[in-house]
GUVO-535072 format. One record per residue (C-alpha): residue number from 1; x, y, z. Coordinates in pm, whole numbers, m for minus. Layout:
BEGIN
+-----+--------+--------+--------+
|   i |     px |     py |     pz |
+-----+--------+--------+--------+
| NUM |      X |      Y |      Z |
...
+-----+--------+--------+--------+
This chain:
BEGIN
+-----+--------+--------+--------+
|   i |     px |     py |     pz |
+-----+--------+--------+--------+
|   1 |      0 |      0 |      0 |
|   2 |    123 |    348 |    m83 |
|   3 |     76 |    639 |    155 |
|   4 |    m99 |    965 |     82 |
|   5 |    235 |   1143 |    115 |
|   6 |    378 |    939 |   m171 |
|   7 |     83 |   1036 |   m387 |
|   8 |    133 |   1400 |   m292 |
|   9 |    491 |   1368 |   m414 |
|  10 |    362 |   1212 |   m736 |
|  11 |    120 |   1500 |   m766 |
|  12 |    403 |   1751 |   m750 |
|  13 |    623 |   1556 |   m991 |
|  14 |    364 |   1442 |  m1246 |
|  15 |    380 |   1615 |  m1581 |
|  16 |     42 |   1776 |  m1641 |
|  17 |   m105 |   1692 |  m1981 |
|  18 |   m365 |   1960 |  m2028 |
|  19 |   m663 |   1867 |  m2243 |
|  20 |   m882 |   2172 |  m2183 |
|  21 |  m1193 |   2215 |  m1974 |
|  22 |  m1449 |   1941 |  m2016 |
|  23 |  m1726 |   2195 |  m2029 |
|  24 |  m1578 |   2349 |  m2343 |
|  25 |  m1511 |   2009 |  m2495 |
|  26 |  m1863 |   1888 |  m2428 |
|  27 |  m2008 |   2193 |  m2596 |
|  28 |  m1780 |   2159 |  m2896 |
|  29 |  m1783 |   1782 |  m2934 |
|  30 |  m1857 |   1672 |  m3289 |
|  31 |  m1763 |   1387 |  m3520 |
|  32 |  m1391 |   1385 |  m3593 |
|  33 |  m1115 |   1195 |  m3763 |
|  34 |   m875 |    946 |  m3619 |
|  35 |   m521 |    958 |  m3750 |
|  36 |   m386 |   1193 |  m4011 |
|  37 |   m446 |    962 |  m4308 |
|  38 |   m612 |   1147 |  m4598 |
|  39 |   m605 |    870 |  m4863 |
|  40 |   m920 |    684 |  m4963 |
|  41 |  m1006 |    390 |  m4738 |
|  42 |   m914 |     44 |  m4858 |
|  43 |  m1241 |   m146 |  m4925 |
|  44 |  m1061 |   m468 |  m4830 |
|  45 |   m892 |   m314 |  m4529 |
|  46 |   m876 |   m469 |  m4184 |
|  47 |   m813 |   m305 |  m3849 |
|  48 |   m698 |   m433 |  m3512 |
|  49 |   m816 |   m265 |  m3193 |
|  50 |   m640 |   m315 |  m2860 |
|  51 |   m870 |   m319 |  m2559 |
|  52 |   m802 |   m342 |  m2188 |
|  53 |  m1092 |   m549 |  m2050 |
|  54 |  m1249 |   m881 |  m2148 |
|  55 |  m1618 |   m917 |  m2225 |
|  56 |  m1827 |  m1067 |  m1947 |
|  57 |  m2061 |  m1207 |  m2216 |
|  58 |  m2136 |  m1158 |  m2585 |
|  59 |  m2507 |  m1192 |  m2502 |
|  60 |  m2609 |   m825 |  m2474 |
|  61 |  m2895 |   m912 |  m2240 |
|  62 |  m2673 |  m1092 |  m1989 |
|  63 |  m2339 |   m908 |  m1981 |
|  64 |  m2260 |   m719 |  m1662 |
|  65 |  m2004 |   m457 |  m1767 |
|  66 |  m2030 |   m141 |  m1973 |
|  67 |  m1684 |   m237 |  m2100 |
|  68 |  m1856 |   m517 |  m2297 |
|  69 |  m1989 |   m259 |  m2543 |
|  70 |  m1688 |   m244 |  m2782 |
|  71 |  m1704 |   m625 |  m2809 |
|  72 |  m2078 |   m614 |  m2884 |
|  73 |  m2107 |   m321 |  m3126 |
|  74 |  m1948 |   m492 |  m3429 |
|  75 |  m2192 |   m785 |  m3413 |
|  76 |  m2515 |   m626 |  m3291 |
|  77 |  m2730 |   m346 |  m3424 |
|  78 |  m2972 |   m166 |  m3193 |
|  79 |  m3326 |    m49 |  m3254 |
|  80 |  m3201 |    308 |  m3225 |
|  81 |  m2848 |    450 |  m3226 |
|  82 |  m2631 |    727 |  m3087 |
|  83 |  m2513 |   1019 |  m3296 |
|  84 |  m2158 |   1145 |  m3228 |
|  85 |  m2293 |   1418 |  m2999 |
|  86 |  m2477 |   1161 |  m2785 |
|  87 |  m2824 |   1232 |  m2922 |
|  88 |  m3056 |    948 |  m3024 |
|  89 |  m3072 |    867 |  m3395 |
|  90 |  m3243 |    603 |  m3614 |
|  91 |  m3108 |    249 |  m3612 |
|  92 |  m3290 |    m69 |  m3708 |
|  93 |  m3596 |    147 |  m3656 |
|  94 |  m3607 |    425 |  m3911 |
|  95 |  m3842 |    634 |  m3695 |
|  96 |  m4009 |    637 |  m3355 |
|  97 |  m4285 |    821 |  m3172 |
|  98 |  m4284 |    859 |  m2794 |
|  99 |  m4583 |    958 |  m2581 |
| 100 |  m4652 |    934 |  m2209 |
| 101 |  m4804 |    588 |  m2247 |
| 102 |  m4630 |    429 |  m2547 |
| 103 |  m4328 |    415 |  m2775 |
| 104 |  m4397 |    318 |  m3135 |
| 105 |  m4108 |    197 |  m3351 |
| 106 |  m4118 |    167 |  m3730 |
| 107 |  m3859 |    m79 |  m3858 |
| 108 |  m3670 |    m57 |  m4185 |
| 109 |  m3779 |   m297 |  m4459 |
| 110 |  m3578 |   m606 |  m4551 |
| 111 |  m3375 |   m645 |  m4231 |
| 112 |  m3212 |   m980 |  m4159 |
| 113 |  m2993 |  m1134 |  m3893 |
| 114 |  m2657 |  m1292 |  m3968 |
| 115 |  m2820 |  m1638 |  m3977 |
| 116 |  m3078 |  m1529 |  m4235 |
| 117 |  m3367 |  m1497 |  m3988 |
| 118 |  m3598 |  m1206 |  m4070 |
| 119 |  m3562 |   m908 |  m3839 |
| 120 |  m3925 |   m800 |  m3827 |
| 121 |  m4165 |   m681 |  m3559 |
| 122 |  m4215 |  m1035 |  m3424 |
| 123 |  m3837 |  m1069 |  m3378 |
| 124 |  m3831 |   m744 |  m3181 |
| 125 |  m4117 |   m863 |  m2959 |
| 126 |  m3930 |  m1188 |  m2893 |
| 127 |  m3619 |   m992 |  m2793 |
| 128 |  m3811 |   m757 |  m2565 |
| 129 |  m3995 |  m1043 |  m2397 |
| 130 |  m3666 |  m1223 |  m2329 |
| 131 |  m3498 |   m906 |  m2202 |
| 132 |  m3784 |   m838 |  m1960 |
| 133 |  m3841 |  m1192 |  m1830 |
| 134 |  m3507 |  m1377 |  m1841 |
| 135 |  m3402 |  m1437 |  m1482 |
| 136 |  m3042 |  m1340 |  m1556 |
| 137 |  m3127 |  m1040 |  m1775 |
| 138 |  m2913 |   m739 |  m1694 |
| 139 |  m3125 |   m499 |  m1902 |
| 140 |  m3466 |   m559 |  m1744 |
| 141 |  m3411 |   m251 |  m1528 |
| 142 |  m3371 |    m40 |  m1843 |
| 143 |  m3710 |   m170 |  m1957 |
| 144 |  m3891 |   m139 |  m1623 |
| 145 |  m4130 |    122 |  m1764 |
| 146 |  m4244 |   m116 |  m2041 |
| 147 |  m4570 |   m291 |  m1951 |
| 148 |  m4612 |   m490 |  m2274 |
| 149 |  m4483 |   m517 |  m2631 |
| 150 |  m4679 |   m609 |  m2940 |
| 151 |  m4638 |   m614 |  m3318 |
| 152 |  m4916 |   m418 |  m3486 |
| 153 |  m4786 |   m521 |  m3828 |
| 154 |  m4466 |   m663 |  m3978 |
| 155 |  m4272 |   m339 |  m3935 |
| 156 |  m4440 |   m171 |  m3637 |
| 157 |  m4370 |   m243 |  m3271 |
| 158 |  m4566 |    m77 |  m2990 |
| 159 |  m4419 |    m66 |  m2639 |
| 160 |  m4695 |     20 |  m2391 |
| 161 |  m4561 |    207 |  m2090 |
| 162 |  m4661 |    189 |  m1725 |
| 163 |  m4520 |    538 |  m1670 |
| 164 |  m4369 |    812 |  m1887 |
| 165 |  m4008 |    738 |  m1979 |
| 166 |  m3826 |   1006 |  m2176 |
| 167 |  m3506 |    801 |  m2147 |
| 168 |  m3645 |    492 |  m2322 |
| 169 |  m3529 |    581 |  m2677 |
| 170 |  m3172 |    624 |  m2547 |
| 171 |  m3194 |    290 |  m2367 |
| 172 |  m3293 |    125 |  m2696 |
| 173 |  m2983 |    280 |  m2856 |
| 174 |  m2780 |     91 |  m2596 |
| 175 |  m2756 |   m271 |  m2488 |
| 176 |  m3132 |   m306 |  m2422 |
| 177 |  m3200 |   m233 |  m2789 |
| 178 |  m2945 |   m476 |  m2936 |
| 179 |  m3133 |   m736 |  m3139 |
| 180 |  m3043 |  m1107 |  m3122 |
| 181 |  m3167 |  m1364 |  m3373 |
| 182 |  m3470 |  m1529 |  m3205 |
| 183 |  m3367 |  m1859 |  m3365 |
| 184 |  m3078 |  m1864 |  m3117 |
| 185 |  m3316 |  m1855 |  m2818 |
| 186 |  m3440 |  m2209 |  m2876 |
| 187 |  m3165 |  m2393 |  m3062 |
| 188 |  m2914 |  m2415 |  m2781 |
| 189 |  m2680 |  m2145 |  m2912 |
| 190 |  m2448 |  m2022 |  m2638 |
| 191 |  m2479 |  m1650 |  m2708 |
| 192 |  m2213 |  m1570 |  m2448 |
| 193 |  m1951 |  m1695 |  m2695 |
| 194 |  m2145 |  m1734 |  m3023 |
| 195 |  m2327 |  m1405 |  m3091 |
| 196 |  m2585 |  m1383 |  m3370 |
| 197 |  m2699 |  m1029 |  m3438 |
| 198 |  m2768 |   m798 |  m3730 |
| 199 |  m2470 |   m567 |  m3689 |
| 200 |  m2222 |   m442 |  m3949 |
| 201 |  m1991 |   m741 |  m3904 |
| 202 |  m2055 |  m1108 |  m3831 |
| 203 |  m1856 |  m1351 |  m3621 |
| 204 |  m1557 |  m1532 |  m3766 |
| 205 |  m1384 |  m1638 |  m3446 |
| 206 |  m1409 |  m1562 |  m3077 |
| 207 |  m1153 |  m1676 |  m2824 |
| 208 |  m1271 |  m1553 |  m2482 |
| 209 |   m997 |  m1367 |  m2301 |
| 210 |   m795 |  m1324 |  m2619 |
| 211 |   m961 |  m1188 |  m2935 |
| 212 |  m1274 |  m1142 |  m3146 |
| 213 |  m1255 |  m1145 |  m3526 |
| 214 |  m1548 |  m1040 |  m3746 |
| 215 |  m1605 |   m984 |  m4118 |
| 216 |  m1833 |   m747 |  m4309 |
| 217 |  m2203 |   m845 |  m4316 |
| 218 |  m2326 |   m771 |  m4666 |
| 219 |  m2689 |   m720 |  m4560 |
| 220 |  m2632 |   m454 |  m4294 |
| 221 |  m2888 |   m176 |  m4330 |
| 222 |  m2627 |     99 |  m4379 |
| 223 |  m2352 |    m61 |  m4592 |
| 224 |  m2186 |    271 |  m4680 |
| 225 |  m2082 |    312 |  m4315 |
| 226 |  m1897 |    m22 |  m4310 |
| 227 |  m1554 |     66 |  m4448 |
| 228 |  m1361 |   m227 |  m4300 |
| 229 |  m1373 |   m572 |  m4454 |
| 230 |  m1266 |   m726 |  m4124 |
| 231 |  m1202 |   m618 |  m3768 |
| 232 |  m1016 |   m782 |  m3481 |
| 233 |  m1044 |   m680 |  m3117 |
| 234 |   m749 |   m801 |  m2913 |
| 235 |   m754 |   m820 |  m2536 |
| 236 |   m427 |   m670 |  m2407 |
| 237 |   m477 |   m604 |  m2038 |
| 238 |   m128 |   m471 |  m1962 |
| 239 |   m105 |    m99 |  m2045 |
| 240 |    261 |   m106 |  m2155 |
| 241 |    211 |   m412 |  m2374 |
| 242 |    m91 |   m251 |  m2540 |
| 243 |     97 |     69 |  m2623 |
| 244 |    397 |   m130 |  m2748 |
| 245 |    166 |   m323 |  m2982 |
| 246 |     45 |      3 |  m3138 |
| 247 |    395 |    141 |  m3174 |
| 248 |    504 |   m184 |  m3341 |
| 249 |    214 |   m171 |  m3588 |
| 250 |     53 |   m489 |  m3451 |
| 251 |   m248 |   m284 |  m3336 |
| 252 |   m399 |     15 |  m3517 |
| 253 |   m602 |    178 |  m3240 |
| 254 |   m593 |    132 |  m2863 |
| 255 |   m712 |    298 |  m2547 |
| 256 |   m424 |    387 |  m2315 |
| 257 |   m388 |    521 |  m1964 |
| 258 |   m324 |    883 |  m1879 |
| 259 |     26 |    791 |  m1760 |
| 260 |    122 |    687 |  m2114 |
| 261 |     24 |   1005 |  m2298 |
| 262 |    368 |   1163 |  m2300 |
| 263 |    547 |    848 |  m2418 |
| 264 |    293 |    781 |  m2692 |
| 265 |    317 |   1143 |  m2806 |
| 266 |    686 |   1102 |  m2895 |
| 267 |    599 |    875 |  m3191 |
| 268 |    524 |   1082 |  m3505 |
| 269 |    323 |    795 |  m3657 |
| 270 |     69 |    813 |  m3377 |
| 271 |   m203 |   1055 |  m3279 |
| 272 |   m286 |   1072 |  m2909 |
| 273 |   m622 |   1216 |  m2812 |
| 274 |   m830 |   1249 |  m2497 |
| 275 |  m1193 |   1288 |  m2594 |
| 276 |  m1456 |   1409 |  m2347 |
| 277 |  m1717 |   1158 |  m2240 |
| 278 |  m2000 |   1121 |  m1992 |
| 279 |  m1809 |    846 |  m1811 |
| 280 |  m1723 |    889 |  m1443 |
| 281 |  m1474 |    699 |  m1226 |
| 282 |  m1612 |    648 |   m877 |
| 283 |  m1625 |    415 |   m579 |
| 284 |  m1911 |    175 |   m646 |
| 285 |  m2086 |     75 |   m325 |
| 286 |  m2329 |   m178 |   m189 |
| 287 |  m2495 |     35 |     76 |
| 288 |  m2666 |   m263 |    238 |
| 289 |  m2329 |   m388 |    370 |
| 290 |  m2211 |   m246 |    705 |
| 291 |  m2053 |     m6 |    772 |
| 292 |  m2126 |    142 |    428 |
| 293 |  m2496 |    134 |    511 |
| 294 |  m2430 |    435 |    737 |
| 295 |  m2444 |    772 |    554 |
| 296 |  m2194 |    915 |    802 |
| 297 |  m1934 |    654 |    700 |
| 298 |  m1993 |    724 |    331 |
| 299 |  m1966 |   1098 |    395 |
| 300 |  m1640 |   1042 |    583 |
| 301 |  m1497 |    861 |    281 |
| 302 |  m1600 |   1147 |     54 |
| 303 |  m1402 |   1385 |    276 |
| 304 |  m1107 |   1143 |    302 |
| 305 |  m1038 |   1139 |    m74 |
| 306 |   m779 |   1387 |   m201 |
| 307 |   m912 |   1426 |   m554 |
| 308 |   m645 |   1677 |   m650 |
| 309 |   m377 |   1420 |   m565 |
| 310 |   m555 |   1161 |   m779 |
| 311 |   m591 |   1411 |  m1063 |
| 312 |   m222 |   1493 |  m1079 |
| 313 |    m64 |   1171 |   m951 |
| 314 |   m283 |    902 |  m1108 |
| 315 |   m459 |   1077 |  m1396 |
| 316 |   m153 |   1289 |  m1487 |
| 317 |   m356 |   1608 |  m1519 |
| 318 |   m609 |   1468 |  m1766 |
| 319 |   m984 |   1473 |  m1716 |
| 320 |  m1193 |   1675 |  m1472 |
| 321 |  m1242 |   1620 |  m1098 |
| 322 |  m1588 |   1481 |  m1024 |
| 323 |  m1812 |   1596 |   m742 |
| 324 |  m2141 |   1454 |   m874 |
| 325 |  m2272 |   1214 |  m1142 |
| 326 |  m2252 |   1458 |  m1438 |
| 327 |  m1968 |   1682 |  m1559 |
| 328 |  m1961 |   2064 |  m1575 |
| 329 |  m2119 |   2199 |  m1891 |
| 330 |  m2375 |   1916 |  m1910 |
| 331 |  m2741 |   2003 |  m1861 |
| 332 |  m2775 |   1759 |  m1569 |
| 333 |  m2482 |   1911 |  m1378 |
| 334 |  m2567 |   2103 |  m1058 |
| 335 |  m2308 |   2380 |  m1004 |
| 336 |  m2401 |   2403 |   m636 |
| 337 |  m2259 |   2053 |   m579 |
| 338 |  m1911 |   2136 |   m706 |
| 339 |  m1645 |   2092 |   m435 |
| 340 |  m1914 |   1963 |   m199 |
| 341 |  m1670 |   1734 |    m17 |
| 342 |  m1328 |   1903 |    m22 |
| 343 |  m1037 |   1701 |    107 |
| 344 |  m1064 |   1722 |    487 |
| 345 |   m922 |   1421 |    677 |
| 346 |  m1002 |   1580 |   1015 |
| 347 |  m1367 |   1607 |    916 |
| 348 |  m1357 |   1246 |    798 |
| 349 |  m1226 |   1130 |   1138 |
| 350 |  m1496 |   1328 |   1320 |
| 351 |  m1768 |   1168 |   1109 |
| 352 |  m1628 |    819 |   1166 |
| 353 |  m1628 |    880 |   1541 |
| 354 |  m1985 |   1006 |   1523 |
| 355 |  m2080 |    690 |   1336 |
| 356 |  m1931 |    476 |   1614 |
| 357 |  m1591 |    408 |   1457 |
| 358 |  m1347 |    631 |   1651 |
| 359 |  m1065 |    390 |   1570 |
| 360 |  m1178 |    332 |   1215 |
| 361 |  m1249 |    m10 |   1066 |
| 362 |  m1108 |   m248 |    806 |
| 363 |  m1241 |   m419 |    494 |
| 364 |  m1131 |   m620 |    192 |
| 365 |  m1078 |   m368 |    m88 |
| 366 |  m1128 |   m577 |   m401 |
| 367 |  m1027 |   m431 |   m734 |
| 368 |  m1004 |   m512 |  m1102 |
| 369 |   m649 |   m640 |  m1158 |
| 370 |   m573 |   m397 |  m1443 |
| 371 |   m263 |   m192 |  m1352 |
| 372 |   m432 |    149 |  m1360 |
| 373 |   m717 |     38 |  m1136 |
| 374 |   m478 |   m130 |   m893 |
| 375 |   m274 |    192 |   m877 |
| 376 |   m585 |    401 |   m817 |
| 377 |   m706 |    158 |   m551 |
| 378 |   m367 |    173 |   m376 |
| 379 |   m378 |    552 |   m377 |
| 380 |   m731 |    559 |   m235 |
| 381 |   m638 |    296 |     25 |
| 382 |   m353 |    521 |    141 |
| 383 |   m594 |    811 |    186 |
| 384 |   m839 |    593 |    378 |
| 385 |   m557 |    468 |    602 |
| 386 |   m483 |    830 |    697 |
| 387 |   m828 |    855 |    860 |
| 388 |   m816 |    512 |   1026 |
| 389 |   m976 |    289 |    762 |
| 390 |   m744 |      0 |    684 |
| 391 |   m782 |   m217 |    376 |
| 392 |   m670 |   m548 |    237 |
| 393 |   m635 |   m495 |   m139 |
| 394 |   m741 |   m800 |   m342 |
| 395 |   m692 |   m774 |   m721 |
| 396 |   m937 |   m987 |   m922 |
| 397 |  m1026 |  m1062 |  m1282 |
| 398 |  m1290 |   m813 |  m1396 |
| 399 |  m1577 |  m1058 |  m1465 |
| 400 |  m1527 |  m1234 |  m1130 |
| 401 |  m1525 |   m902 |   m945 |
| 402 |  m1846 |   m790 |  m1113 |
| 403 |  m2015 |  m1122 |  m1037 |
| 404 |  m1930 |  m1081 |   m668 |
| 405 |  m2053 |   m720 |   m668 |
| 406 |  m2374 |   m762 |   m871 |
| 407 |  m2493 |  m1107 |   m771 |
| 408 |  m2314 |  m1236 |   m462 |
| 409 |  m2342 |   m903 |   m278 |
| 410 |  m2000 |   m965 |   m126 |
| 411 |  m1817 |   m650 |   m241 |
| 412 |  m1895 |   m345 |    m26 |
| 413 |  m1697 |    m87 |   m224 |
| 414 |  m1454 |    m80 |   m518 |
| 415 |  m1295 |    161 |   m765 |
| 416 |  m1479 |    141 |  m1096 |
| 417 |  m1545 |    336 |  m1414 |
| 418 |  m1906 |    405 |  m1510 |
| 419 |  m1941 |    414 |  m1887 |
| 420 |  m2117 |    713 |  m2039 |
| 421 |  m2482 |    692 |  m2138 |
| 422 |  m2665 |    917 |  m2384 |
| 423 |  m2948 |    989 |  m2142 |
| 424 |  m2880 |   1088 |  m1780 |
| 425 |  m3166 |    874 |  m1648 |
| 426 |  m2978 |    567 |  m1766 |
| 427 |  m2697 |    660 |  m1529 |
| 428 |  m2923 |    754 |  m1238 |
| 429 |  m3151 |    451 |  m1270 |
| 430 |  m2867 |    201 |  m1310 |
| 431 |  m2656 |    334 |  m1024 |
| 432 |  m2924 |    438 |   m776 |
| 433 |  m3267 |    309 |   m883 |
| 434 |  m3454 |     29 |   m701 |
| 435 |  m3407 |   m201 |  m1004 |
| 436 |  m3062 |    m78 |  m1108 |
| 437 |  m2805 |   m346 |  m1189 |
| 438 |  m2530 |   m124 |  m1046 |
| 439 |  m2727 |    m80 |   m724 |
| 440 |  m2692 |   m432 |   m580 |
| 441 |  m2842 |   m322 |   m249 |
| 442 |  m3165 |   m219 |   m429 |
| 443 |  m3193 |     43 |   m153 |
| 444 |  m3348 |    368 |   m273 |
| 445 |  m3513 |    623 |    m44 |
| 446 |  m3871 |    725 |   m136 |
| 447 |  m3774 |   1084 |   m211 |
| 448 |  m3495 |    966 |   m443 |
| 449 |  m3726 |    719 |   m617 |
| 450 |  m3970 |   1005 |   m679 |
| 451 |  m3690 |   1225 |   m813 |
| 452 |  m3574 |    948 |  m1047 |
| 453 |  m3931 |    911 |  m1174 |
| 454 |  m3951 |   1286 |  m1237 |
| 455 |  m3619 |   1277 |  m1424 |
| 456 |  m3759 |   1008 |  m1651 |
| 457 |  m4086 |   1190 |  m1709 |
| 458 |  m4158 |   1349 |  m2043 |
| 459 |  m4113 |   1721 |  m2084 |
| 460 |  m3860 |   1966 |  m2217 |
| 461 |  m3490 |   1951 |  m2133 |
| 462 |  m3514 |   2238 |  m1882 |
| 463 |  m3774 |   2051 |  m1677 |
| 464 |  m3581 |   1726 |  m1693 |
| 465 |  m3259 |   1906 |  m1605 |
| 466 |  m3419 |   2043 |  m1289 |
| 467 |  m3537 |   1694 |  m1190 |
| 468 |  m3195 |   1541 |  m1264 |
| 469 |  m3018 |   1807 |  m1058 |
| 470 |  m3261 |   1743 |   m771 |
| 471 |  m3185 |   1370 |   m786 |
| 472 |  m2811 |   1441 |   m790 |
| 473 |  m2851 |   1666 |   m486 |
| 474 |  m3027 |   1388 |   m291 |
| 475 |  m2763 |   1135 |   m398 |
| 476 |  m2469 |   1350 |   m293 |
| 477 |  m2619 |   1478 |     32 |
| 478 |  m2665 |   1115 |    136 |
| 479 |  m2323 |   1021 |     m7 |
| 480 |  m2476 |    742 |   m213 |
| 481 |  m2198 |    815 |   m459 |
| 482 |  m1826 |    879 |   m412 |
| 483 |  m1734 |   1037 |   m747 |
| 484 |  m1367 |   1082 |   m832 |
| 485 |  m1298 |   1185 |  m1192 |
| 486 |  m1450 |   1244 |  m1535 |
| 487 |  m1153 |   1086 |  m1712 |
| 488 |  m1238 |   1124 |  m2078 |
| 489 |  m1119 |    855 |  m2320 |
| 490 |   m751 |    855 |  m2412 |
| 491 |   m676 |    678 |  m2740 |
| 492 |   m369 |    630 |  m2955 |
| 493 |   m435 |    599 |  m3330 |
| 494 |   m191 |    502 |  m3606 |
| 495 |   m163 |    744 |  m3897 |
| 496 |   m311 |    495 |  m4146 |
| 497 |   m648 |    502 |  m3969 |
| 498 |   m928 |    714 |  m4114 |
| 499 |  m1227 |    848 |  m3924 |
| 500 |  m1186 |    698 |  m3577 |
| 501 |  m1355 |    892 |  m3296 |
| 502 |  m1553 |    835 |  m2979 |
| 503 |  m1876 |   1018 |  m2908 |
| 504 |  m1989 |   1140 |  m2569 |
| 505 |  m2071 |    785 |  m2463 |
| 506 |  m1697 |    715 |  m2486 |
| 507 |  m1735 |    375 |  m2652 |
| 508 |  m1527 |    250 |  m2945 |
| 509 |  m1746 |    225 |  m3255 |
| 510 |  m1598 |    126 |  m3590 |
| 511 |  m1866 |    247 |  m3830 |
| 512 |  m1724 |    501 |  m4078 |
| 513 |  m1373 |    396 |  m3978 |
| 514 |  m1127 |    271 |  m4237 |
| 515 |   m760 |    221 |  m4310 |
| 516 |   m578 |    400 |  m4588 |
| 517 |   m521 |    206 |  m4908 |
| 518 |   m155 |    136 |  m4979 |
| 519 |    m15 |    193 |  m5327 |
+-----+--------+--------+--------+
């Protein structure tokens, strides 16, 4: 374990890599290019992407991590989609109409799955029924406002709602809207390793924990956006190995850690970029496990964290310090919550004593075994030790850690990224709602439940923004969240890559991405 003093030294010594205020970046975010290549894309080109975390499942209705999304997007298409600025756009459905009591989707004509099964209204109904009733479904919370689903004709699907849900279109642009071939539901297909969707590429080979290789699907509904003939995603968990693979030309695009920005920037064949995103790094908690069930203990931890030290020592001056679920400049951000819990170890000790822990307490601090997360966990553990909270750090494989947190309810608190979502209610409902997958305690106070309902209600953005800010206020005043950083997404891109970018959701998406043709 490393002490807070060591991290303060790191803070003073770390080279700050300034990326600009997130508020400005969020306002200016628009589709952009990847590397500097200006040649036409090779129609037979292939690209290799280096990623840091394995998929928990290639079944979009049963995976447990937002980091599954880059593994899923090549194979699956969703009913709706995200534009680069995070807004909802057409997908498999060419149009939609939302009212307080229903969402009507109109599908494109002639859609098919990779196995040749028709993707019609009946297929959508079968997917929605499975997503809402499967015991192990991880998206049923996203669909909690849906009372029933029916096909009114071959191309029209009507979702009847039990309550208004302005966030539902955005949810259907995410995992909950990814369509699986219904033929796979009954024929014994193991979708966790053998995905059958209707996405831009179809499966060639999947080796769990190693790589996914896909090839162009000729019947994708938007063929002009599929510039790559084939795509491989390689799992390279070690940060240094992943960067070395890009520098050696074995990998074309990879996400890297903030600590690697300066080294990667010395290679003229690479572009290094940190794009803003609605992702937030925080301490995920199960607030049904003592002593984290006590708001005073959670508040003490908020005061015990030196976010400035994390910003400069761990994040190397990239990103924006987080004090709430949403970043500055975003319509759900509440300026009054900024710097709500400044670093104050004396205050933390007072709160622990008030909670009945004058000598502190100890717990097993489990963490994903990726180097960056272990380093962050060590830094946080040092800060907690300064106020009397001792920890036993236990690195684990990501899927095993998530299983223990989500389903076994045996992880009280851990350092985790929360992937960006296009609609703020997706974040609030998942992290704090009574049915939220990322709220394993399922504990939600009545006033917060009401605020979450109001945030989901129809209405203009100003009204929703007020409701979202109210929910954030309740969350932070009760320390249901310990936010740390809005990190952005740092990517290194080789100069032969055309068109790579991440939108505000921060997820790798390879549509409209190509590699330059070689003469």
